[in-house]
C-alpha positions as CSV (number, residue, x, y, z in Angstrom):
1,M,0.0,0.0,0.0
2,G,1.3,3.5,-0.9
3,R,1.4,6.6,1.2
4,R,-2.1,7.7,2.2
5,I,-3.4,11.1,1.1
6,L,-6.8,12.6,2.1
7,F,-8.2,15.2,-0.2
8,T,-11.1,17.5,1.0
9,V,-13.7,19.5,-1.0
10,T,-17.1,20.9,-0.3
11,N,-18.6,20.2,-3.7
12,D,-20.2,17.2,-5.4
13,L,-17.4,14.7,-6.2
14,Q,-19.1,13.7,-9.5
15,F,-18.5,16.9,-11.3
16,D,-15.1,18.1,-10.1
17,Q,-12.8,17.4,-13.1
18,R,-9.6,18.7,-11.6
19,M,-10.0,16.4,-8.5
20,R,-10.8,13.4,-10.6
21,R,-7.6,14.0,-12.6
22,I,-5.4,14.7,-9.5
23,C,-6.8,11.7,-7.5
24,G,-6.7,9.4,-10.4
25,T,-3.1,10.3,-11.3
26,L,-1.8,9.9,-7.8
27,S,-3.7,6.6,-7.4
28,N,-2.1,5.3,-10.6
29,A,1.3,6.4,-9.2
30,G,0.8,4.1,-6.2
31,Y,-0.6,6.5,-3.6
32,D,-3.6,5.4,-1.5
33,V,-6.0,8.3,-2.1
34,T,-9.3,9.2,-0.5
35,L,-11.4,12.1,-1.8
36,I,-13.9,13.5,0.8
37,G,-16.8,15.8,-0.1
38,R,-20.4,16.4,0.7
39,R,-23.5,14.5,-0.2
40,P,-25.3,16.4,-3.0
41,I,-28.3,18.5,-1.9
42,S,-30.4,17.4,-4.9
43,P,-30.4,13.9,-6.3
44,S,-27.3,13.1,-8.3
45,S,-26.3,10.2,-10.4
46,P,-24.3,7.4,-8.6
47,L,-20.6,8.1,-8.2
48,T,-18.6,6.5,-11.1
49,Q,-16.1,3.9,-10.2
50,T,-12.6,5.3,-9.6
51,P,-9.2,4.0,-8.6
52,Y,-9.4,6.0,-5.4
53,T,-11.8,6.0,-2.5
54,Q,-14.7,8.5,-2.5
55,V,-16.4,9.6,0.7
56,Q,-19.5,11.8,0.9
57,L,-20.4,13.2,4.3
58,A,-24.1,12.8,4.6
59,G,-26.7,13.9,7.1
60,L,-25.8,17.6,7.1
61,I,-28.5,19.8,8.6
62,F,-27.5,22.9,6.8
63,T,-27.0,23.2,3.0
64,K,-25.6,26.7,2.5
65,G,-24.3,29.8,4.2
66,K,-22.3,30.2,7.4
67,L,-24.0,27.4,9.2
68,F,-23.2,25.0,6.4
69,Y,-19.5,25.8,6.4
70,L,-19.4,25.6,10.2
71,E,-21.2,22.2,10.3
72,F,-19.3,20.7,7.4
73,N,-15.9,21.8,8.8
74,L,-16.7,20.3,12.2
75,R,-17.8,17.1,10.6
76,L,-14.8,17.1,8.4
77,L,-12.4,17.7,11.3
78,L,-13.8,14.7,13.2
79,F,-13.3,12.5,10.1
80,L,-9.8,13.7,9.5
81,L,-8.7,13.2,13.1
82,F,-9.3,9.5,12.9
83,K,-8.9,8.5,9.3
84,P,-5.4,6.9,8.7
85,C,-3.2,9.1,6.5
86,D,0.3,10.4,5.8
87,A,-0.9,13.8,4.4
88,I,-4.0,15.9,4.1
89,C,-4.6,18.1,1.0
90,S,-7.2,20.8,1.5
91,I,-8.8,22.1,-1.7
92,D,-9.5,25.9,-1.4
93,L,-10.1,27.8,1.8
94,D,-13.4,26.3,2.7
95,T,-11.8,23.1,3.9
96,A,-8.4,24.4,4.9
97,V,-8.9,25.0,8.6
98,P,-10.0,21.5,9.6
99,G,-7.3,20.1,7.4
100,I,-4.5,22.1,9.1
101,I,-5.8,21.5,12.6
102,A,-6.0,17.7,12.0
103,A,-2.6,17.7,10.4
104,K,-1.0,19.6,13.3
105,L,-2.6,17.4,16.0
106,R,-1.6,14.3,14.2
107,N,1.9,15.5,13.1
108,K,1.0,14.9,9.4
109,I,1.9,16.8,6.2
110,H,-0.6,19.5,5.1
111,I,-0.8,20.5,1.4
112,F,-3.0,23.3,0.1
113,D,-4.4,23.4,-3.5
114,A,-6.0,26.7,-4.4
115,H,-8.4,26.4,-7.4
116,E,-9.0,30.1,-7.4
117,L,-8.3,33.3,-5.6
118,F,-11.2,32.7,-3.2
119,T,-11.0,36.0,-1.3
120,H,-11.6,38.0,-4.5
121,V,-14.5,36.1,-6.1
122,P,-17.4,38.5,-6.6
123,E,-19.7,37.0,-3.9
124,V,-16.9,37.4,-1.3
125,A,-15.3,40.6,-2.5
126,R,-18.5,42.7,-2.4
127,R,-19.0,41.9,1.3
128,P,-16.0,43.5,3.2
129,R,-16.7,41.8,6.5
130,I,-17.0,38.3,4.9
131,Q,-13.9,39.0,2.8
132,A,-11.9,40.0,6.0
133,I,-12.8,36.7,7.6
134,W,-11.6,34.7,4.5
135,E,-8.5,36.8,4.3
136,K,-7.6,35.7,7.9
137,V,-8.4,32.1,6.9
138,Q,-6.1,32.5,3.9
139,A,-3.3,33.9,6.0
140,F,-3.7,31.1,8.5
141,T,-3.6,28.5,5.7
142,F,-0.4,29.8,4.1
143,K,1.3,30.2,7.5
144,H,0.7,26.6,8.5
145,C,0.6,24.5,5.3
146,N,3.7,22.6,4.4
147,T,3.3,22.9,0.6
148,A,1.0,25.0,-1.7
149,F,0.1,24.9,-5.4
150,T,-2.5,26.4,-7.6
151,V,-3.9,26.5,-11.1
152,G,-2.0,29.3,-12.8
153,P,1.2,31.4,-12.7
154,A,-0.6,34.7,-12.0
155,I,-2.4,33.4,-8.8
156,A,0.8,31.6,-7.7
157,Q,2.7,34.9,-8.0
158,Y,0.0,36.7,-6.0
159,F,0.2,34.2,-3.2
160,T,4.0,34.1,-3.2
161,E,4.4,37.9,-3.0
162,K,1.7,38.2,-0.3
163,Y,2.8,35.4,2.0
164,H,6.5,35.1,1.0
165,K,6.0,31.4,0.5
166,P,6.7,29.4,-2.7
167,V,3.5,28.4,-4.5
168,Q,3.8,25.9,-7.4
169,V,1.6,25.5,-10.4
170,V,-0.3,22.6,-11.8
171,R,-2.6,23.9,-14.6
172,N,-6.0,22.4,-15.0
173,M,-5.6,20.8,-18.4
174,P,-7.6,17.8,-19.9
175,R,-6.1,14.5,-20.8
176,A,-4.7,14.3,-24.3
177,S,-6.8,11.3,-25.3
178,V,-10.1,12.4,-23.9
179,V,-11.7,13.5,-27.2
180,A,-10.9,10.4,-29.2
181,H,-13.3,8.1,-27.4
182,T,-16.5,10.2,-27.0
183,D,-20.0,9.4,-28.0
184,T,-22.4,12.2,-29.2
185,A,-25.6,10.1,-28.9
186,H,-26.6,12.0,-25.6
187,F,-26.8,15.3,-27.6
188,A,-28.7,14.2,-30.7
189,A,-31.1,17.1,-30.4
190,I,-28.3,19.7,-31.0
191,E,-25.9,17.6,-33.0
192,N,-26.6,19.3,-36.4
193,K,-27.0,22.8,-35.1
194,K,-24.4,25.5,-35.1
195,F,-24.0,26.8,-31.5
196,I,-21.9,28.6,-29.0
197,L,-21.0,26.6,-25.9
198,Y,-20.5,27.7,-22.4
199,Q,-19.5,24.9,-20.0
200,G,-19.0,25.4,-16.3
201,A,-20.7,27.0,-13.3
202,L,-23.5,29.5,-14.0
203,N,-22.2,32.1,-11.5
204,E,-22.1,35.8,-11.2
205,G,-19.5,37.6,-13.3
206,R,-19.1,34.8,-15.9
207,G,-20.4,37.1,-18.7
208,L,-23.5,35.0,-19.2
209,E,-26.1,37.8,-18.9
210,L,-24.1,39.7,-21.6
211,L,-23.9,36.6,-23.8
212,I,-27.6,35.9,-23.6
213,Q,-28.4,39.5,-24.5
214,A,-25.9,39.3,-27.4
215,M,-27.6,36.3,-28.7
216,V,-30.4,38.5,-30.0
217,N,-28.0,39.6,-32.7
218,I,-25.9,36.5,-33.2
219,P,-27.2,34.1,-35.9
220,C,-26.6,30.8,-34.2
221,E,-27.8,29.1,-31.0
222,L,-26.4,29.0,-27.4
223,V,-25.9,25.9,-25.2
224,L,-25.2,26.3,-21.5
225,A,-23.8,23.2,-19.7
226,G,-23.9,23.7,-16.0
227,E,-25.8,25.1,-13.1
228,G,-25.1,27.7,-10.4
229,D,-26.1,30.7,-8.4
230,V,-27.6,32.6,-11.4
231,S,-29.3,29.7,-13.1
232,E,-32.8,31.0,-12.4
233,P,-32.1,34.6,-13.4
234,L,-30.5,33.5,-16.6
235,R,-33.6,31.4,-17.5
236,K,-35.8,34.4,-16.7
237,L,-33.7,36.7,-18.9
238,T,-33.9,34.2,-21.7
239,Q,-37.7,34.2,-21.5
240,S,-37.9,37.9,-21.3
241,L,-35.9,38.2,-24.6
242,N,-38.1,35.4,-26.2
243,L,-35.0,33.3,-26.8
244,E,-36.3,30.0,-25.4
245,N,-35.8,28.4,-28.9
246,K,-32.3,29.7,-29.2
247,V,-30.8,29.3,-25.8
248,H,-30.6,25.8,-24.3
249,F,-30.0,25.0,-20.7
250,L,-28.6,21.5,-20.4
251,G,-28.0,21.5,-16.6
252,M,-25.1,19.5,-15.1
253,I,-23.3,17.2,-17.6
254,P,-21.2,14.3,-16.3
255,P,-17.5,15.0,-17.0
256,H,-17.2,11.9,-19.2
257,Q,-19.9,13.3,-21.5
258,L,-18.6,16.9,-21.7
259,P,-16.0,16.2,-24.5
260,A,-18.7,14.9,-26.8
261,L,-20.7,18.0,-26.3
262,T,-17.7,20.3,-26.8
263,K,-16.8,18.4,-30.0
264,L,-20.2,19.4,-31.4
265,A,-20.0,23.1,-30.7
266,Y,-18.8,25.7,-33.2
267,I,-17.6,28.4,-30.8
268,G,-16.5,28.2,-27.1
269,F,-17.3,31.0,-24.6
270,N,-14.9,32.0,-21.8
271,V,-15.4,35.7,-21.3
272,S,-15.7,36.7,-17.6
273,E,-16.4,40.2,-16.4
274,N,-13.6,42.0,-14.5
275,V,-15.5,42.0,-11.2
276,G,-12.6,41.0,-9.0
277,L,-9.0,40.0,-8.9
278,S,-9.9,36.3,-8.9
279,Y,-11.4,36.5,-12.4
280,Y,-8.7,38.9,-13.7
281,L,-5.9,36.4,-12.7
282,S,-7.9,33.3,-13.6
283,L,-7.0,30.4,-15.8
284,N,-10.2,28.5,-16.4
285,N,-10.2,24.8,-17.3
286,K,-12.8,25.4,-20.0
287,F,-10.1,27.3,-22.0
288,F,-8.1,24.1,-22.2
289,D,-11.1,21.9,-22.7
290,Y,-12.2,23.9,-25.7
291,T,-8.7,23.8,-27.2
292,Q,-8.4,20.0,-26.6
293,S,-11.6,19.6,-28.6
294,H,-10.2,21.8,-31.4
295,L,-12.9,24.4,-30.7
296,P,-12.0,28.1,-31.4
297,S,-13.3,30.3,-28.6
298,L,-14.1,33.8,-27.3
299,I,-11.5,34.4,-24.6
300,N,-11.0,36.6,-21.6
301,P,-8.7,39.6,-22.3
302,Y,-6.7,39.0,-19.2
303,P,-3.0,38.3,-18.5
304,E,-2.9,34.5,-18.4
305,Y,-4.9,34.2,-21.6
306,K,-2.8,36.8,-23.5
307,Q,0.3,34.9,-22.6
308,L,-1.1,31.6,-23.9
309,L,-2.5,33.2,-27.0
310,S,1.0,34.4,-27.8
311,E,2.0,30.8,-28.0
312,F,-1.1,29.4,-29.9
313,Q,-3.8,31.7,-31.3
314,V,-6.7,29.4,-30.4
315,G,-9.4,32.1,-30.2
316,L,-10.2,35.8,-30.2
317,L,-9.8,38.1,-27.2
318,T,-13.2,39.5,-26.4
319,E,-14.2,42.3,-24.0
320,P,-17.0,41.5,-21.6
321,K,-19.4,43.8,-23.4
322,I,-22.4,42.9,-25.6
323,E,-21.0,44.7,-28.6
324,S,-17.6,42.9,-28.4
325,I,-19.3,39.5,-28.0
326,I,-21.5,40.1,-31.0
327,E,-18.5,41.4,-33.1
328,Q,-16.1,38.6,-32.3
329,A,-18.7,35.8,-32.5
330,S,-19.8,37.2,-35.9
331,E,-16.2,37.3,-37.1
332,L,-15.9,33.5,-36.3
333,L,-19.2,32.8,-38.0
334,N,-18.6,34.8,-41.1
335,N,-14.9,34.4,-41.7
336,P,-14.2,30.7,-42.6
337,S,-10.5,31.2,-43.3
338,L,-9.9,32.8,-39.9
339,Y,-12.0,30.1,-38.3
340,Q,-9.9,27.3,-39.9
341,E,-6.7,29.0,-38.9
342,L,-7.8,29.2,-35.3
343,K,-8.9,25.6,-35.5
344,S,-5.5,24.5,-36.8
345,Q,-3.9,26.4,-33.9
346,C,-6.2,24.5,-31.5
347,I,-5.0,21.2,-33.0
348,A,-1.3,22.2,-32.5
349,A,-2.0,23.5,-28.9
350,S,-4.0,20.3,-28.0
351,E,-0.8,18.3,-28.3
352,K,1.0,20.5,-25.8
353,W,-1.6,21.8,-23.4
354,T,-2.4,18.4,-21.8
355,W,-2.7,16.9,-18.3
356,E,0.1,14.6,-19.3
357,Q,2.4,17.6,-19.4
358,E,1.3,18.7,-16.0
359,T,1.5,15.3,-14.4
360,P,5.3,15.4,-13.6
361,K,4.8,18.6,-11.7
362,L,2.0,17.1,-9.6
363,L,3.9,14.0,-8.8
364,S,7.0,16.1,-7.9
365,I,4.9,18.2,-5.5
366,F,3.7,15.2,-3.6
367,E,6.9,13.2,-3.7
368,S,8.9,16.1,-2.3
369,S,6.2,16.9,0.3
370,L,6.1,13.3,1.6
371,L,9.9,12.8,1.3
372,G,11.1,11.1,4.5
373,T,7.6,10.1,5.5
374,P,7.8,6.4,6.4
375,K,5.7,4.1,4.2
376,P,2.9,2.3,6.0
């Protein structure tokens, strides 16, 4: 049996692609991995079989807000105190405190994986008191964790400069072979339609209200794959604009089906509003998912993306404004030579921007963190 690592998240284990890749990779490398999350609030499909153990904490009284975080963290702490392990890896700040406390009490390694700049997401940044609390949690986390890594160089640089602690990078890229074995049968209703695809959480600041309004003047359809805090307002906006036949809400799509959907799309959408430092410094996994499926996309005009586009021109930088979305989408729809050039750039990039390229970095982080830890 390999060294035992406990990973902790607050979300539904079924739909977290980064955690599925990380846990699967480490399991295949010989680690004994357990991923711990919450039982979904609404009915979810059964967990798919994985090479690692999955645990869903059930019976929670609260489902959101401060009381949820308090209850979940207490339950998680109790679990972590008694589950055999060599290291605990907390994913984002909402599970970091119990992870660090358990690691300290048990003299175990603690690793922190930041999937975003949590203290600057819109729903936190607009509430100064809440933001101040999370800033303290973040400072506590970086003070006490043994190792930290995140999803992109810009966020890593921010953390390093703020806390004077090295933060490594494992970018959230898809596996190179994921597109080759997909089945489009689940999406027969849209298979022969030309559409823009957005995949991911339907949350504030993702540019989705702007995109739906832009669809009034864009001659194709829109498919939204995901759910989130603004799901209901987006559906109401679609109805108010009489776009029900043009904008399609697919809900949550299992990760193994997403590549098939992405393969059918004509344009990908990844244009967040500049509503906080988290989005400005972001490097979203959908950017790489679109590229891996050879799908030209509309892209955030922010530093990480500009850097990547200087390597491979896989889409068009688009301002988070209705006029810019219409202009750039129309350019892709009406300029076949440009579209094919961007597609060829996607094909070239898809051979380099892969999880297989990031895997050595991930393994190095855990190998060095656990160096000297006795094998069980």
